[in-house]
C-alpha positions as semicolon CSV with decimal commas, in nm:
position;residue;x (nm);y (nm);z (nm)
1;M;9,361;10,875;9,327
2;K;9,183;10,745;9,637
3;V;9,109;10,378;9,701
4;K;8,924;10,193;9,974
5;C;9,136;10,010;10,229
6;P;9,057;9,639;10,176
7;Q;9,054;9,584;10,553
8;C;8,844;9,871;10,694
9;G;8,700;10,045;10,387
10;K;8,845;10,388;10,466
11;L;8,927;10,605;10,161
12;V;9,299;10,668;10,138
13;E;9,541;10,821;9,887
14;Y;9,706;10,553;9,674
15;E;10,013;10,748;9,560
16;G;10,274;10,802;9,829
17;N;10,099;10,572;10,076
18;R;10,364;10,342;10,220
19;F;10,097;10,096;10,341
20;R;9,907;10,078;10,012
21;P;9,658;9,945;9,942
22;F;9,591;9,958;10,318
23;C;9,535;10,279;10,513
24;S;9,772;10,199;10,799
25;A;10,017;9,950;10,946
26;A;9,737;9,820;11,170
27;C;9,513;9,727;10,874
28;K;9,809;9,574;10,692
29;G;9,888;9,364;11,001
30;K;9,526;9,253;11,044
31;D;9,522;9,138;10,683
32;L;9,845;8,943;10,728
33;I;9,705;8,771;11,039
34;A;9,386;8,679;10,853
35;W;9,594;8,538;10,567
36;A;9,812;8,335;10,807
37;D;9,499;8,199;10,979
38;E;9,375;8,088;10,633
39;D;9,065;8,309;10,658
40;Y;9,092;8,371;10,283
41;S;9,086;8,007;10,177
42;I;8,844;7,889;9,912
43;A;8,613;7,608;10,011
44;G;8,645;7,286;9,819
45;K;8,781;6,938;9,824
46;K;9,138;6,896;9,938
47;A;9,382;6,781;9,674
48;E;9,512;6,429;9,702
49;N;9,878;6,389;9,778
50;R;10,032;6,215;9,479
51;E;10,392;6,123;9,442
52;D;10,559;6,275;9,143
53;E;10,524;6,033;8,850
54;N;10,871;6,120;8,721
55;R;11,048;5,991;9,030
56;D;11,257;5,675;9,017
């Protein structure tokens, strides 16, 4: 079965691919960097910081 690399869109074999679902270590690394930079965050209001109500 072939799938598209989520980073570059290249078709790549899924089975036996050590970088799956990515096509290469480079695409896997680019995705990790984007995740760390919070490029995948969902827009919205920030949650309020509340202290746990069960604390003494």
